[in-house]
C-alpha positions as a Markdown table, in Angstrom:
| # | Residue | x | y | z |
|---|---|---|---|---|
| 1 | Met | -72.4 | 32.4 | 13.4 |
| 2 | Gln | -69.6 | 31.8 | 16.0 |
| 3 | Gln | -70.5 | 33.1 | 19.4 |
| 4 | Leu | -67.7 | 35.4 | 20.5 |
| 5 | His | -66.7 | 36.3 | 24.1 |
| 6 | Pro | -65.7 | 39.9 | 24.7 |
| 7 | Asp | -62.1 | 38.9 | 25.5 |
| 8 | Asp | -61.6 | 36.7 | 22.4 |
| 9 | Leu | -58.7 | 37.8 | 20.2 |
| 10 | Ile | -59.4 | 37.6 | 16.5 |
| 11 | Trp | -56.4 | 37.3 | 14.2 |
| 12 | Arg | -58.1 | 38.4 | 10.9 |
| 13 | Asn | -57.4 | 39.1 | 7.3 |
| 14 | Ala | -55.2 | 36.1 | 6.9 |
| 15 | Arg | -54.4 | 33.1 | 4.6 |
| 16 | Leu | -54.5 | 30.1 | 6.8 |
| 17 | Ala | -52.6 | 26.9 | 6.0 |
| 18 | Thr | -54.5 | 24.9 | 8.7 |
| 19 | Met | -52.8 | 21.5 | 7.9 |
| 20 | Asn | -56.2 | 20.0 | 8.7 |
| 21 | Pro | -56.6 | 17.0 | 6.4 |
| 22 | Asp | -60.3 | 17.4 | 6.4 |
| 23 | Glu | -60.0 | 20.7 | 4.5 |
| 24 | Pro | -60.2 | 20.1 | 0.7 |
| 25 | Ala | -57.4 | 22.5 | -0.4 |
| 26 | Pro | -53.7 | 21.6 | -0.3 |
| 27 | Tyr | -52.1 | 22.4 | 3.1 |
| 28 | Gly | -55.7 | 22.9 | 4.4 |
| 29 | Leu | -55.6 | 26.4 | 2.9 |
| 30 | Arg | -58.3 | 28.9 | 3.8 |
| 31 | Asp | -58.2 | 32.3 | 2.2 |
| 32 | Asn | -59.8 | 35.4 | 3.7 |
| 33 | Ala | -60.1 | 33.7 | 7.1 |
| 34 | Ala | -59.7 | 34.6 | 10.8 |
| 35 | Leu | -58.6 | 32.7 | 13.9 |
| 36 | Val | -60.6 | 33.2 | 17.0 |
| 37 | Val | -58.4 | 32.6 | 20.1 |
| 38 | Arg | -59.6 | 32.4 | 23.6 |
| 39 | Gly | -56.8 | 32.3 | 26.2 |
| 40 | Glu | -54.4 | 29.6 | 25.1 |
| 41 | Arg | -56.7 | 27.8 | 22.7 |
| 42 | Ile | -58.2 | 28.3 | 19.2 |
| 43 | Val | -62.0 | 28.3 | 19.5 |
| 44 | Ala | -62.9 | 28.7 | 15.8 |
| 45 | Ile | -61.9 | 29.6 | 12.3 |
| 46 | Ile | -64.4 | 32.0 | 10.7 |
| 47 | Pro | -64.6 | 33.7 | 7.3 |
| 48 | Glu | -63.3 | 37.3 | 7.2 |
| 49 | Thr | -66.8 | 38.4 | 6.4 |
| 50 | Glu | -68.1 | 37.2 | 9.8 |
| 51 | Val | -65.6 | 39.2 | 11.9 |
| 52 | Pro | -67.7 | 41.8 | 13.7 |
| 53 | Ala | -66.4 | 45.3 | 13.1 |
| 54 | Thr | -67.2 | 46.3 | 16.7 |
| 55 | His | -65.2 | 43.5 | 18.3 |
| 56 | Ala | -62.6 | 45.1 | 20.6 |
| 57 | His | -59.7 | 42.7 | 20.3 |
| 58 | Gln | -58.5 | 42.3 | 16.7 |
| 59 | Val | -55.2 | 41.9 | 14.9 |
| 60 | Asp | -55.2 | 42.7 | 11.1 |
| 61 | Leu | -52.6 | 40.4 | 9.5 |
| 62 | Gly | -52.7 | 42.1 | 6.2 |
| 63 | Gly | -53.3 | 38.9 | 4.2 |
| 64 | Arg | -50.2 | 37.2 | 5.5 |
| 65 | Leu | -49.8 | 33.4 | 5.6 |
| 66 | Val | -50.4 | 31.7 | 9.0 |
| 67 | Thr | -49.4 | 28.1 | 9.7 |
| 68 | Pro | -49.4 | 26.0 | 12.8 |
| 69 | Gly | -46.3 | 26.3 | 15.0 |
| 70 | Leu | -43.5 | 24.1 | 13.8 |
| 71 | Ile | -42.7 | 20.9 | 15.8 |
| 72 | Asp | -39.2 | 19.4 | 15.9 |
| 73 | Cys | -39.9 | 15.9 | 17.1 |
| 74 | His | -36.4 | 14.5 | 17.3 |
| 75 | Thr | -33.5 | 16.5 | 18.8 |
| 76 | His | -30.5 | 15.9 | 21.0 |
| 77 | Leu | -30.2 | 19.6 | 22.0 |
| 78 | Val | -28.5 | 19.2 | 25.4 |
| 79 | Tyr | -24.9 | 18.1 | 25.4 |
| 80 | Gly | -21.4 | 19.3 | 26.2 |
| 81 | Gly | -18.5 | 20.1 | 23.9 |
| 82 | Asp | -18.7 | 19.6 | 20.1 |
| 83 | Arg | -17.3 | 17.3 | 17.4 |
| 84 | Ala | -16.1 | 19.7 | 14.8 |
| 85 | Ala | -12.5 | 18.6 | 15.1 |
| 86 | Glu | -13.3 | 15.0 | 14.6 |
| 87 | Trp | -15.5 | 15.8 | 11.6 |
| 88 | Glu | -12.5 | 17.5 | 10.1 |
| 89 | Gln | -10.4 | 14.4 | 10.8 |
| 90 | Arg | -12.9 | 12.2 | 9.0 |
| 91 | Leu | -12.9 | 14.5 | 6.0 |
| 92 | Asn | -9.1 | 14.3 | 6.0 |
| 93 | Gly | -9.3 | 10.5 | 5.8 |
| 94 | Val | -9.1 | 9.3 | 9.4 |
| 95 | Ser | -11.5 | 6.4 | 10.0 |
| 96 | Tyr | -14.3 | 6.6 | 12.6 |
| 97 | Gln | -12.8 | 3.5 | 14.3 |
| 98 | Thr | -9.5 | 5.3 | 14.8 |
| 99 | Ile | -11.2 | 8.4 | 16.1 |
| 100 | Ser | -13.3 | 6.3 | 18.5 |
| 101 | Ala | -10.2 | 4.5 | 19.7 |
| 102 | Gln | -8.6 | 7.9 | 20.5 |
| 103 | Gly | -11.6 | 8.7 | 22.7 |
| 104 | Gly | -13.7 | 10.5 | 20.0 |
| 105 | Gly | -17.2 | 9.7 | 18.7 |
| 106 | Ile | -20.0 | 9.5 | 21.2 |
| 107 | Asn | -17.5 | 8.8 | 24.0 |
| 108 | Ala | -16.2 | 12.3 | 23.6 |
| 109 | Thr | -19.6 | 13.9 | 23.9 |
| 110 | Val | -20.4 | 11.7 | 26.9 |
| 111 | Ala | -17.2 | 12.8 | 28.6 |
| 112 | Ala | -17.8 | 16.5 | 27.9 |
| 113 | Thr | -21.5 | 16.2 | 29.0 |
| 114 | Arg | -20.5 | 14.5 | 32.3 |
| 115 | Glu | -17.9 | 17.2 | 32.9 |
| 116 | Ser | -20.3 | 20.1 | 32.2 |
| 117 | Asp | -22.4 | 21.6 | 35.0 |
| 118 | Glu | -26.0 | 22.5 | 34.5 |
| 119 | Pro | -25.5 | 26.2 | 33.9 |
| 120 | Ser | -23.0 | 25.6 | 31.1 |
| 121 | Leu | -25.2 | 23.0 | 29.5 |
| 122 | Leu | -28.1 | 25.3 | 29.8 |
| 123 | Lys | -26.3 | 28.2 | 28.2 |
| 124 | Arg | -25.3 | 26.2 | 25.1 |
| 125 | Ala | -28.7 | 24.6 | 24.8 |
| 126 | Glu | -30.4 | 28.0 | 24.9 |
| 127 | Gln | -28.3 | 29.1 | 21.9 |
| 128 | Arg | -29.5 | 26.1 | 19.9 |
| 129 | Leu | -33.0 | 26.5 | 21.0 |
| 130 | His | -33.2 | 30.2 | 20.0 |
| 131 | Arg | -32.2 | 29.3 | 16.5 |
| 132 | Leu | -35.1 | 26.8 | 16.2 |
| 133 | Met | -37.5 | 29.2 | 17.8 |
| 134 | Gln | -36.5 | 32.0 | 15.3 |
| 135 | Glu | -37.6 | 29.6 | 12.5 |
| 136 | Gly | -41.1 | 29.3 | 14.1 |
| 137 | Val | -40.7 | 26.2 | 16.3 |
| 138 | Thr | -43.1 | 26.2 | 19.2 |
| 139 | Thr | -42.8 | 22.5 | 20.3 |
| 140 | Leu | -39.8 | 20.2 | 20.3 |
| 141 | Glu | -38.5 | 17.0 | 21.7 |
| 142 | Ile | -35.2 | 16.9 | 23.7 |
| 143 | Lys | -33.5 | 13.6 | 24.4 |
| 144 | Ser | -31.1 | 12.7 | 27.1 |
| 145 | Gly | -28.5 | 10.0 | 26.2 |
| 146 | Tyr | -25.1 | 11.7 | 26.5 |
| 147 | Gly | -24.9 | 10.9 | 30.2 |
| 148 | Leu | -25.1 | 7.1 | 30.3 |
| 149 | Asn | -25.2 | 7.2 | 34.1 |
| 150 | Ala | -27.9 | 8.2 | 36.5 |
| 151 | Gln | -26.4 | 11.5 | 37.6 |
| 152 | Thr | -25.8 | 12.9 | 34.1 |
| 153 | Glu | -29.0 | 11.6 | 32.5 |
| 154 | Glu | -30.9 | 13.4 | 35.3 |
| 155 | Lys | -28.8 | 16.6 | 34.7 |
| 156 | Met | -29.6 | 16.6 | 31.0 |
| 157 | Leu | -33.3 | 16.2 | 31.7 |
| 158 | Arg | -33.3 | 18.9 | 34.3 |
| 159 | Val | -31.7 | 21.3 | 31.8 |
| 160 | Ala | -34.5 | 20.4 | 29.3 |
| 161 | Gln | -37.0 | 21.1 | 32.1 |
| 162 | Thr | -35.4 | 24.5 | 32.8 |
| 163 | Leu | -35.6 | 25.4 | 29.1 |
| 164 | Ala | -39.3 | 24.7 | 29.1 |
| 165 | Gln | -39.9 | 26.8 | 32.2 |
| 166 | Ser | -37.8 | 29.8 | 31.0 |
| 167 | His | -38.8 | 30.0 | 27.3 |
| 168 | Arg | -42.1 | 30.3 | 25.5 |
| 169 | Val | -41.8 | 26.9 | 24.0 |
| 170 | Glu | -43.2 | 23.4 | 24.8 |
| 171 | Ile | -40.6 | 20.7 | 25.3 |
| 172 | Ser | -41.2 | 16.9 | 25.2 |
| 173 | Pro | -38.4 | 15.3 | 27.2 |
| 174 | Thr | -37.3 | 11.8 | 26.3 |
| 175 | Leu | -35.1 | 9.4 | 28.3 |
| 176 | Leu | -32.4 | 7.9 | 26.0 |
| 177 | Ala | -30.2 | 6.3 | 28.6 |
| 178 | Ala | -30.0 | 3.3 | 26.2 |
| 179 | His | -28.2 | 5.4 | 23.6 |
| 180 | Ala | -24.9 | 3.5 | 23.8 |
| 181 | Val | -22.9 | 1.3 | 26.2 |
| 182 | Pro | -20.8 | 3.5 | 28.5 |
| 183 | Lys | -17.1 | 2.6 | 28.5 |
| 184 | Glu | -17.3 | 1.4 | 32.1 |
| 185 | Tyr | -19.8 | -1.3 | 31.0 |
| 186 | Arg | -18.2 | -2.1 | 27.7 |
| 187 | Gln | -17.6 | -5.7 | 28.8 |
| 188 | Asp | -21.1 | -6.2 | 30.3 |
| 189 | Pro | -23.8 | -4.1 | 28.4 |
| 190 | Asp | -26.5 | -6.2 | 30.0 |
| 191 | Ala | -25.4 | -5.0 | 33.4 |
| 192 | Tyr | -25.8 | -1.4 | 32.2 |
| 193 | Leu | -29.3 | -2.2 | 30.9 |
| 194 | Thr | -30.2 | -3.5 | 34.4 |
| 195 | Gln | -29.2 | -0.1 | 35.8 |
| 196 | Val | -31.3 | 1.6 | 33.1 |
| 197 | Cys | -34.4 | -0.6 | 33.7 |
| 198 | Glu | -34.2 | -0.9 | 37.5 |
| 199 | Gln | -32.8 | 2.4 | 38.6 |
| 200 | Ile | -32.5 | 5.2 | 36.1 |
| 201 | Met | -35.8 | 4.8 | 34.4 |
| 202 | Pro | -38.1 | 4.3 | 37.4 |
| 203 | Thr | -36.3 | 7.0 | 39.5 |
| 204 | Leu | -36.5 | 9.7 | 36.8 |
| 205 | Trp | -40.0 | 8.7 | 35.8 |
| 206 | Arg | -41.2 | 9.2 | 39.4 |
| 207 | Glu | -39.5 | 12.7 | 39.4 |
| 208 | Gly | -41.5 | 13.6 | 36.2 |
| 209 | Leu | -38.5 | 14.3 | 34.1 |
| 210 | Phe | -39.5 | 12.6 | 30.9 |
| 211 | Glu | -42.5 | 11.6 | 28.8 |
| 212 | Ala | -41.2 | 8.6 | 26.8 |
| 213 | Val | -38.3 | 6.2 | 26.5 |
| 214 | Asp | -36.1 | 5.8 | 23.5 |
| 215 | Val | -33.5 | 3.1 | 22.6 |
| 216 | Phe | -30.8 | 3.0 | 19.9 |
| 217 | Cys | -31.6 | -0.4 | 18.4 |
| 218 | Glu | -28.7 | -1.0 | 16.0 |
| 219 | Asn | -25.7 | -3.1 | 15.3 |
| 220 | Val | -23.6 | -0.4 | 16.9 |
| 221 | Gly | -26.1 | 0.1 | 19.7 |
| 222 | Phe | -28.4 | -2.4 | 21.4 |
| 223 | Thr | -29.7 | -5.7 | 20.0 |
| 224 | Leu | -33.4 | -6.4 | 19.4 |
| 225 | Ser | -33.7 | -8.5 | 22.6 |
| 226 | Gln | -31.9 | -5.8 | 24.7 |
| 227 | Thr | -34.3 | -3.2 | 23.2 |
| 228 | Glu | -37.3 | -5.3 | 24.1 |
| 229 | Arg | -36.0 | -5.6 | 27.6 |
| 230 | Val | -36.1 | -1.8 | 28.0 |
| 231 | Phe | -39.5 | -1.6 | 26.3 |
| 232 | Gln | -40.9 | -4.2 | 28.8 |
| 233 | Ala | -39.6 | -2.2 | 31.7 |
| 234 | Ala | -41.2 | 0.9 | 30.3 |
| 235 | Ala | -44.5 | -0.8 | 29.6 |
| 236 | Ala | -44.6 | -2.0 | 33.2 |
| 237 | Leu | -44.4 | 1.6 | 34.3 |
| 238 | Gly | -46.9 | 2.8 | 31.7 |
| 239 | Ile | -44.3 | 4.8 | 29.8 |
| 240 | Pro | -44.7 | 5.3 | 26.0 |
| 241 | Val | -41.8 | 4.2 | 23.8 |
| 242 | Lys | -40.1 | 5.1 | 20.6 |
| 243 | Gly | -36.9 | 3.9 | 18.8 |
| 244 | His | -33.9 | 4.8 | 16.8 |
| 245 | Val | -34.2 | 1.9 | 14.4 |
| 246 | Glu | -33.2 | 0.6 | 11.0 |
| 247 | Gln | -30.7 | 3.4 | 10.4 |
| 248 | Leu | -27.7 | 1.4 | 9.5 |
| 249 | Ser | -29.0 | -2.1 | 9.3 |
| 250 | Arg | -32.2 | -4.1 | 9.3 |
| 251 | Leu | -32.8 | -5.6 | 12.7 |
| 252 | Gly | -36.6 | -5.4 | 12.9 |
| 253 | Gly | -36.6 | -2.6 | 15.4 |
| 254 | Ala | -39.6 | -0.8 | 13.8 |
| 255 | Ala | -41.8 | -3.9 | 14.1 |
| 256 | Leu | -40.7 | -4.1 | 17.7 |
| 257 | Val | -41.6 | -0.5 | 18.4 |
| 258 | Ser | -45.0 | -1.1 | 16.7 |
| 259 | Arg | -45.6 | -4.2 | 18.8 |
| 260 | Tyr | -45.4 | -1.9 | 21.9 |
| 261 | His | -47.6 | 0.7 | 20.1 |
| 262 | Gly | -44.6 | 3.2 | 20.1 |
| 263 | Trp | -45.1 | 6.8 | 19.3 |
| 264 | Ser | -42.5 | 6.7 | 16.5 |
| 265 | Ala | -39.8 | 4.8 | 14.7 |
| 266 | Asp | -37.0 | 7.1 | 13.8 |
| 267 | His | -34.4 | 7.1 | 10.9 |
| 268 | Ile | -35.8 | 3.8 | 9.3 |
| 269 | Glu | -33.5 | 3.9 | 6.2 |
| 270 | Tyr | -33.4 | 0.1 | 6.2 |
| 271 | Leu | -37.1 | -0.4 | 6.9 |
| 272 | Asp | -38.6 | -3.4 | 5.1 |
| 273 | Asp | -42.2 | -4.2 | 4.1 |
| 274 | Ala | -42.9 | -6.1 | 7.3 |
| 275 | Gly | -41.8 | -3.1 | 9.3 |
| 276 | Val | -44.0 | -0.7 | 7.2 |
| 277 | Asn | -47.0 | -3.0 | 7.7 |
| 278 | Ala | -46.4 | -3.2 | 11.4 |
| 279 | Met | -46.3 | 0.6 | 11.7 |
| 280 | Ala | -49.4 | 1.0 | 9.5 |
| 281 | His | -51.4 | -1.3 | 11.9 |
| 282 | Ser | -50.0 | 0.2 | 15.1 |
| 283 | Gly | -50.3 | 3.9 | 14.1 |
| 284 | Thr | -46.6 | 4.4 | 14.8 |
| 285 | Val | -45.2 | 7.5 | 13.1 |
| 286 | Ala | -42.2 | 7.3 | 10.7 |
| 287 | Val | -39.8 | 10.1 | 11.7 |
| 288 | Leu | -37.4 | 10.9 | 8.8 |
| 289 | Leu | -34.1 | 12.5 | 9.7 |
| 290 | Pro | -32.5 | 13.7 | 6.4 |
| 291 | Gly | -29.8 | 15.7 | 8.2 |
| 292 | Ala | -28.0 | 12.6 | 9.5 |
| 293 | Phe | -28.4 | 10.9 | 6.0 |
| 294 | Tyr | -26.8 | 13.9 | 4.4 |
| 295 | Phe | -24.0 | 14.4 | 7.0 |
| 296 | Leu | -23.0 | 10.8 | 7.0 |
| 297 | Gln | -23.2 | 10.6 | 3.2 |
| 298 | Glu | -25.5 | 7.6 | 3.3 |
| 299 | His | -27.1 | 6.0 | 0.3 |
| 300 | Gln | -29.9 | 3.8 | 1.6 |
| 301 | Arg | -33.1 | 5.9 | 1.6 |
| 302 | Pro | -36.2 | 5.3 | 3.7 |
| 303 | Pro | -39.0 | 3.6 | 1.8 |
| 304 | Val | -41.1 | 6.7 | 1.4 |
| 305 | Asp | -43.3 | 5.2 | -1.4 |
| 306 | Gln | -44.2 | 2.2 | 0.7 |
| 307 | Leu | -44.9 | 4.4 | 3.8 |
| 308 | Arg | -47.1 | 6.6 | 1.6 |
| 309 | Lys | -49.0 | 3.7 | 0.1 |
| 310 | Gln | -49.7 | 2.1 | 3.5 |
| 311 | Gly | -50.8 | 5.5 | 5.0 |
| 312 | Val | -48.0 | 5.6 | 7.6 |
| 313 | Pro | -47.7 | 9.3 | 8.8 |
| 314 | Met | -44.3 | 10.7 | 8.1 |
| 315 | Ala | -42.7 | 13.3 | 10.4 |
| 316 | Val | -39.6 | 15.3 | 9.6 |
| 317 | Ala | -37.1 | 16.5 | 12.3 |
| 318 | Thr | -33.7 | 18.0 | 12.6 |
| 319 | Asp | -32.0 | 15.2 | 14.7 |
| 320 | Tyr | -29.9 | 18.1 | 16.0 |
| 321 | Asn | -26.8 | 16.5 | 17.6 |
| 322 | Pro | -23.1 | 17.0 | 17.6 |
| 323 | Gly | -22.0 | 13.9 | 15.7 |
| 324 | Thr | -24.3 | 13.3 | 12.8 |
| 325 | Ser | -26.7 | 16.2 | 12.3 |
| 326 | Pro | -25.4 | 19.6 | 13.6 |
| 327 | Phe | -28.2 | 21.5 | 11.9 |
| 328 | Ala | -30.5 | 23.7 | 14.1 |
| 329 | Ser | -32.8 | 24.4 | 11.1 |
| 330 | Leu | -36.1 | 22.7 | 10.6 |
| 331 | His | -36.5 | 24.6 | 7.3 |
| 332 | Leu | -33.4 | 22.9 | 6.1 |
| 333 | Ala | -34.6 | 19.5 | 7.2 |
| 334 | Met | -37.8 | 20.0 | 5.2 |
| 335 | Asn | -35.8 | 20.9 | 2.1 |
| 336 | Met | -33.6 | 17.8 | 2.6 |
| 337 | Ala | -36.6 | 15.6 | 3.1 |
| 338 | Cys | -38.0 | 16.7 | -0.3 |
| 339 | Val | -34.7 | 16.7 | -2.2 |
| 340 | Gln | -33.1 | 13.5 | -0.7 |
| 341 | Phe | -36.1 | 11.4 | 0.2 |
| 342 | Gly | -38.8 | 12.5 | -2.3 |
| 343 | Leu | -41.4 | 14.0 | -0.1 |
| 344 | Thr | -43.7 | 16.7 | -1.6 |
| 345 | Pro | -43.5 | 20.1 | 0.1 |
| 346 | Glu | -47.0 | 19.5 | 1.5 |
| 347 | Glu | -45.8 | 16.2 | 3.0 |
| 348 | Ala | -42.8 | 18.0 | 4.5 |
| 349 | Trp | -45.1 | 20.6 | 6.1 |
| 350 | Ala | -47.3 | 17.8 | 7.5 |
| 351 | Gly | -44.1 | 16.3 | 8.8 |
| 352 | Val | -43.3 | 19.3 | 11.0 |
| 353 | Thr | -46.8 | 20.0 | 12.1 |
| 354 | Arg | -49.6 | 17.4 | 12.2 |
| 355 | His | -47.5 | 14.3 | 12.0 |
| 356 | Ala | -44.7 | 15.6 | 14.2 |
| 357 | Ala | -47.4 | 16.2 | 16.9 |
| 358 | Gln | -48.5 | 12.6 | 16.6 |
| 359 | Ala | -44.9 | 11.5 | 17.1 |
| 360 | Leu | -44.9 | 13.3 | 20.4 |
| 361 | Gly | -48.2 | 12.0 | 21.6 |
| 362 | Arg | -49.9 | 15.4 | 20.9 |
| 363 | Gly | -51.9 | 14.7 | 17.8 |
| 364 | Ala | -55.2 | 15.7 | 19.3 |
| 365 | Thr | -54.0 | 19.2 | 20.5 |
| 366 | His | -51.0 | 20.3 | 18.4 |
| 367 | Gly | -50.0 | 20.7 | 14.8 |
| 368 | Gln | -53.1 | 22.1 | 13.2 |
| 369 | Leu | -55.1 | 25.3 | 13.1 |
| 370 | Lys | -58.3 | 23.9 | 14.4 |
| 371 | Ala | -60.9 | 24.5 | 17.1 |
| 372 | Asp | -59.8 | 23.2 | 20.5 |
| 373 | Phe | -56.1 | 23.0 | 19.5 |
| 374 | Val | -53.5 | 25.0 | 21.3 |
| 375 | Ala | -53.0 | 28.5 | 19.9 |
| 376 | Asp | -49.4 | 27.9 | 18.7 |
| 377 | Phe | -49.0 | 29.4 | 15.2 |
| 378 | Val | -46.6 | 31.4 | 13.0 |
| 379 | Ile | -47.3 | 34.4 | 10.8 |
| 380 | Trp | -45.1 | 34.6 | 7.7 |
| 381 | Asp | -44.3 | 37.3 | 5.2 |
| 382 | Ala | -45.0 | 34.8 | 2.5 |
| 383 | Glu | -47.8 | 33.8 | 0.2 |
| 384 | Arg | -47.4 | 30.0 | 0.0 |
| 385 | Pro | -46.1 | 27.4 | 2.4 |
| 386 | Val | -43.6 | 26.0 | -0.2 |
| 387 | Glu | -41.5 | 29.2 | 0.2 |
| 388 | Met | -40.0 | 28.0 | 3.5 |
| 389 | Val | -39.1 | 24.7 | 2.0 |
| 390 | Tyr | -37.8 | 26.0 | -1.3 |
| 391 | Glu | -35.4 | 28.5 | 0.2 |
| 392 | Pro | -34.4 | 27.5 | 3.7 |
| 393 | Gly | -31.8 | 30.2 | 4.0 |
| 394 | Arg | -34.5 | 32.9 | 3.9 |
| 395 | Asn | -36.6 | 33.1 | 6.9 |
| 396 | Pro | -39.8 | 35.2 | 6.3 |
| 397 | Leu | -41.1 | 34.8 | 9.9 |
| 398 | Tyr | -43.2 | 37.8 | 10.8 |
| 399 | Gln | -44.5 | 36.8 | 14.3 |
| 400 | Arg | -44.4 | 33.7 | 16.4 |
| 401 | Val | -47.4 | 33.1 | 18.6 |
| 402 | Phe | -47.2 | 30.7 | 21.5 |
| 403 | Arg | -50.3 | 29.9 | 23.6 |
| 404 | Gly | -52.1 | 32.8 | 22.0 |
| 405 | Lys | -49.4 | 35.4 | 22.7 |
| 406 | Val | -46.7 | 36.9 | 20.5 |
| 407 | Ser | -43.3 | 35.6 | 21.7 |
């Protein structure tokens, strides 16, 4: 019998999708169960029959479904401007190269972000964040990467910090200064990487503005050797790494991320067997981003079957950004991951809970309903977890609980 404290809050009469892989039922389902929460932590899951009738603090959930709080482990939520007009141009037949030559593409977002002050960036980011929170997101990553200079990268990360301080949500900030080569360094990208490695990264790390370093390792981004240079600088400072890799071509970026025991390798449409094996041995999470695949009308799918066979954890995220995935809906990303990439609904749920937590270095504390984990969970007017995947336009959220309190 679980020893209860007088101030424990019992969320009872619930159907729990614990997402605990040690539970025998799909989704870790436990019927007629109760969550015991002490402060900001879950201390136990007990059968409904063990809930003392005399305990003062109880919430009857009426048999509703409870899941861990959703985790969006890959977003670019903070940026200036938008790219709707250029998307319309592309649909009207204008090439990306022409748009880029006219100042569009990522250069347009960089210019707009540099020109925006913190209050305006914050206001726009709050609107996007609220949409995710309304779907049950309790933790998310926010990358920099639309500044490409010290001042603006810092500005973006400070906006992310303000969001975390002013909203009931946990934010994992990531430095993506190596997102692209800024136009002022177009003829000398290595000189820009010197600034990233020797100035931007160490300065912002000392200020506590980010948790991990990301690099866009791609034929339109940075080479394998350039990426490793950033990873070496991060490793010297004890900073975890992750990578945008194998999205458009096969450069071996996932294997490189794995060699540095990176948290995650993201996109990975062109991942090969060697990359899968490397990730399986290092524990690096595969982050699938179906929104960009859909929006760019790509055809090369990530090797889900091989990842599954090798036991590589697969996370699912929105990749919310203005250029290739303007979708602030994790439910939609789950649906796309199933329809486009062949995940099962249970795998999609693991991808936005347990595995997403691993991708953010939080696998021991987030993403499951389990003793000693944070009390972040969502209560749904739903019977089965598949409902949120099957019909992403319908949001049956009843209550969102963050650190043990309804928010």
